C-alpha positions, 0 to 999 in steps of 0.5 A, a space after each residue: 312943297 318947296 319953293 317953285 321958280 317962275 318956270 315951275 321948277 323946284 330948286 334944290 339948294 346947298 344947305 351949307 358952304 361945302 364941296 358938292 359931289 354928284 357920285 357916292 365915290 369916284 368909281 360909282 355912277 352919279 346919284 342922278 342925271 338930267 331926266 332922272 325920276 326922283 322921289 322926296 327921299 331920293 339922294 341927289 348928291 353929297 355935301 362934304 364939310 370938313 371930311 364929313 359927308 351929308 346926303 341931300 335928298 330931292 325933297 320933292 317928287 318929279 324929274 331932274 330938269 337941270 344940274 347946275 353945279 360941277 362935282 368937286 366944286 365948292 358951293 356956298 350955302 343957298 347955291 342952287 344945285 338942281 332944278 326939279 320939275 315936280 310931278 
């Protein structure tokens, strides 16, 4: 399992400095919302690096507790994007 913070939540972090997107496209709903159930392979967001998109998976089974980044925001490598409450 990934690291767990003091509140028992697992952070999902940006793997590279990139632009964070919550939706697959502007006209579609977000991949996940607060309260969404996720599995290890659930896509939670996209990171864009020089017009290339990288899907980010939850990496843990549980529920989305917090979303900490805004869509279309530049995030640095290591920025916590989501907090997941493991099941």
